[in-house]
C-alpha positions as CSV (number, residue, x, y, z in Angstrom):
1,M,0.0,0.1,0.0
2,R,1.5,3.2,-1.1
3,V,1.5,6.2,1.3
4,H,1.1,9.8,0.1
5,L,1.5,12.7,2.5
6,C,-0.4,15.8,0.8
7,V,0.4,18.8,2.7
8,V,0.1,22.5,2.6
9,G,3.4,24.3,2.7
10,R,7.0,23.6,1.9
11,L,9.3,22.2,4.6
12,R,12.6,24.2,4.5
13,A,15.9,22.5,5.4
14,G,16.1,22.1,9.1
15,P,15.4,19.7,11.9
16,E,11.6,19.1,11.0
17,R,12.7,18.2,7.4
18,D,15.5,15.9,8.6
19,L,13.1,14.2,11.1
20,V,10.5,13.7,8.4
21,S,13.0,12.2,6.0
22,D,14.6,9.9,8.7
23,Y,11.2,8.5,9.7
24,I,9.9,8.1,6.0
25,D,13.3,6.2,5.2
26,R,12.7,3.9,8.3
27,F,9.2,3.4,7.4
28,G,10.4,2.4,3.8
29,K,12.9,-0.2,5.1
30,T,10.7,-1.6,7.7
31,G,7.4,-1.6,5.8
32,R,8.6,-2.7,2.5
33,G,8.3,-6.6,3.2
34,M,4.8,-6.0,4.7
35,G,3.4,-4.3,1.6
36,L,3.5,-0.9,3.2
37,G,5.3,1.9,1.3
38,P,6.9,3.7,-0.3
39,V,6.0,7.1,0.9
40,S,5.7,10.1,-1.3
41,V,5.4,13.6,0.0
42,I,3.4,16.1,-2.2
43,E,3.6,19.7,-1.1
44,V,1.1,22.4,-2.3
45,E,1.6,26.2,-1.9
46,D,0.1,27.9,1.1
47,R,-2.5,30.2,-0.4
48,K,-2.9,32.8,2.1
49,G,-4.9,35.1,-0.3
50,G,-7.2,32.1,-1.6
51,G,-7.8,30.7,1.9
52,M,-8.7,27.0,2.6
53,A,-10.8,26.6,-0.4
54,A,-8.0,27.3,-2.7
55,E,-5.8,25.1,-0.8
56,A,-8.3,22.3,-0.9
57,A,-8.3,22.7,-4.7
58,L,-4.6,22.1,-4.8
59,L,-4.8,19.3,-2.5
60,R,-7.5,17.5,-4.4
61,K,-5.2,17.7,-7.6
62,A,-2.4,16.1,-5.4
63,L,-4.4,13.1,-4.3
64,P,-3.8,10.0,-6.3
65,S,-6.9,8.6,-8.0
66,G,-8.8,6.3,-5.9
67,A,-6.7,6.9,-2.8
68,K,-8.3,6.4,0.7
69,L,-8.5,10.0,2.0
70,C,-7.4,10.4,5.6
71,T,-7.4,14.0,7.1
72,L,-5.3,15.0,10.1
73,D,-7.6,17.2,12.1
74,E,-8.2,17.7,15.8
75,R,-11.9,16.6,15.4
76,G,-10.6,13.2,14.1
77,R,-10.3,9.9,16.0
78,V,-7.8,9.8,18.7
79,M,-5.9,6.3,18.6
80,T,-3.2,4.5,20.2
81,S,-0.3,3.6,18.2
82,P,-1.2,-0.1,18.0
83,E,-4.7,0.9,17.0
84,F,-3.2,3.1,14.1
85,A,-1.0,0.2,13.0
86,G,-4.1,-1.9,12.9
87,E,-6.0,0.3,10.9
88,L,-3.1,0.5,8.4
89,A,-2.8,-3.1,8.2
90,R,-6.7,-3.3,7.8
91,W,-6.7,-1.0,4.9
92,R,-3.7,-2.7,3.2
93,D,-5.4,-6.2,3.7
94,T,-8.7,-5.1,2.3
95,G,-7.2,-4.1,-1.0
96,C,-6.3,-0.4,-0.4
97,S,-3.4,0.5,-2.7
98,D,-3.0,4.1,-1.8
99,V,-3.7,6.1,1.1
100,A,-3.3,9.8,1.2
101,F,-2.8,11.7,4.5
102,V,-3.8,15.2,4.1
103,I,-2.3,17.9,6.5
104,G,-3.8,21.5,5.9
105,G,-2.2,24.8,6.3
106,A,-2.2,27.1,9.2
107,D,-6.1,27.6,9.2
108,G,-6.7,23.7,9.0
109,I,-8.5,22.0,6.2
110,D,-11.4,23.2,4.2
111,P,-14.8,21.8,5.6
112,V,-15.8,20.5,2.3
113,L,-12.7,18.6,1.7
114,R,-12.8,17.4,5.4
115,G,-16.3,16.1,4.8
116,E,-15.0,14.0,1.7
117,A,-12.5,12.1,4.0
118,D,-12.9,8.4,4.5
119,F,-11.0,8.7,7.8
120,A,-9.9,11.5,10.1
121,L,-7.1,11.2,12.6
122,S,-6.4,13.4,15.6
123,F,-3.1,13.6,17.6
124,G,-5.1,14.9,20.5
125,K,-7.4,17.9,21.5
126,M,-4.5,20.4,21.1
127,V,-3.8,22.2,17.8
128,W,-0.4,21.4,16.4
129,P,1.4,23.4,14.0
130,H,1.1,21.7,10.6
131,M,5.0,21.4,10.2
132,L,5.1,19.4,13.4
133,V,2.1,17.3,12.3
134,R,4.0,16.1,9.3
135,V,7.0,14.9,11.8
136,M,4.4,13.2,14.2
137,L,2.6,11.4,11.3
138,A,6.0,10.2,9.8
139,E,7.1,8.9,13.0
140,Q,3.8,7.1,13.7
141,L,3.9,5.5,10.4
142,Y,7.3,4.1,11.0
143,R,6.1,3.1,14.7
144,A,3.1,1.3,13.1
145,A,5.5,-0.7,10.6
146,S,7.6,-1.6,13.6
147,I,4.5,-2.6,15.6
148,L,3.3,-4.7,12.6
149,G,6.8,-6.2,12.0
150,G,7.2,-7.2,15.7
151,A,10.2,-4.8,16.0
152,P,11.1,-3.7,19.7
153,Y,10.9,0.1,18.8
154,H,7.4,0.5,20.3
155,R,7.2,-0.2,24.1
156,E,3.9,-0.3,26.0
């Protein structure tokens, strides 16, 4: 199952970018044998003048055809890491070939696009900067692959 991170804004060189790259590389190596990955990152421009609707239009164009749409949103489902791993495995095992995780810009995801999502995931009730959400999602993807593969990275 290919994984796509469709995100608003560009990550500049720095610690966030380094962390995302590291976790995506780890996910690729760990998940390959389990039918998970690779990960692609599709960045769309932050449309300050056009607002969320303009960002949503760009995000829609970035979504692979037929992909399961998963938004990152504080109103989404709060899960444990093993639950998230199980959800990824379920999607993979039921024939999902592509999943697209959408991370909005500073104002979030357009409500219409949010309503089109197959799944909404939350990293808690707090609002996180969208650049940190990328890091957190990349880490959770790697953690999920580690859990599914029985590696000792995740400890309960």
